[in-house]
C-alpha positions in Angstrom: 256.5 153.4 44.1 256.4 156.2 46.7 259.6 155.3 48.5 263.1 156.8 49.0 264.7 153.5 48.4 265.3 151.8 45.0 263.1 148.9 44.2 262.9 146.4 41.4 259.4 145.0 41.0 257.6 142.4 38.8 254.3 144.2 37.9 252.7 141.0 36.6 252.9 139.3 40.0 252.7 142.4 42.2 250.9 145.6 41.1 248.8 143.9 38.4 248.4 140.4 39.8 244.6 140.9 40.1 244.3 141.1 36.3 244.2 138.1 33.9 247.2 137.6 31.7 245.2 138.8 28.8 244.2 142.0 30.6 247.7 142.6 31.8 249.0 142.4 28.2 246.2 144.8 27.1 247.4 147.2 29.9 251.0 146.9 28.5 252.2 144.6 31.3 254.3 141.8 29.8 255.3 138.7 31.9 259.0 139.4 31.3 258.7 143.0 32.4 260.4 144.4 35.5 260.0 147.9 36.9 262.9 149.9 38.3 261.9 152.6 40.7 265.0 154.6 41.6 265.4 156.1 45.0 267.8 158.7 46.4 270.8 156.4 47.1 274.1 157.3 45.5 274.0 156.5 41.7 277.2 154.5 42.1 275.6 152.3 44.8 272.5 151.7 42.7 274.6 150.7 39.7 276.8 148.4 41.7 273.7 146.7 43.3 272.1 146.2 39.8 275.4 144.8 38.4 275.6 142.4 41.2 272.0 141.3 40.9 272.2 140.8 37.2 275.4 138.8 37.5 273.7 136.5 40.0 270.7 136.2 37.8 272.9 135.2 34.8 274.8 132.7 36.9 271.5 131.2 38.1 270.1 131.0 34.6 273.3 129.4 33.3 273.2 126.7 36.0 269.6 125.9 34.9 270.7 125.2 31.3 271.2 121.6 30.5 273.7 120.3 28.0 272.2 118.9 24.8 271.9 115.2 25.5 269.9 114.4 22.3 266.7 116.0 23.5 264.8 118.6 21.6 265.0 122.2 22.3 261.4 122.3 23.5 261.9 119.5 26.1 264.9 121.3 27.5 263.0 124.5 27.7 260.1 122.7 29.5 262.6 121.2 32.0 264.1 124.5 32.7 260.7 126.1 33.3 259.7 123.4 35.7 263.0 123.8 37.6 262.5 127.6 37.9 259.0 127.2 39.2 260.1 125.0 42.1 262.2 127.8 43.7 259.2 130.1 44.2 
């Protein structure tokens, strides 16, 4: 992305946000896609930062999961999606 630093970007909401979801998909941009632009930092530092970020993301995702309380899988997924959207 034209920088010396490493960046992780979400193209659907950043570089391609002006396109409709249909046009993004036609352009090869999927909603779940992230772009890693590697800078000139030490490889070990980049790897450590990515490991830490992924661990935090997994922990956050795990805390959003609800135990099965007799609800359908779809209703649980919808509840999780609604919770995720509130933090934006």
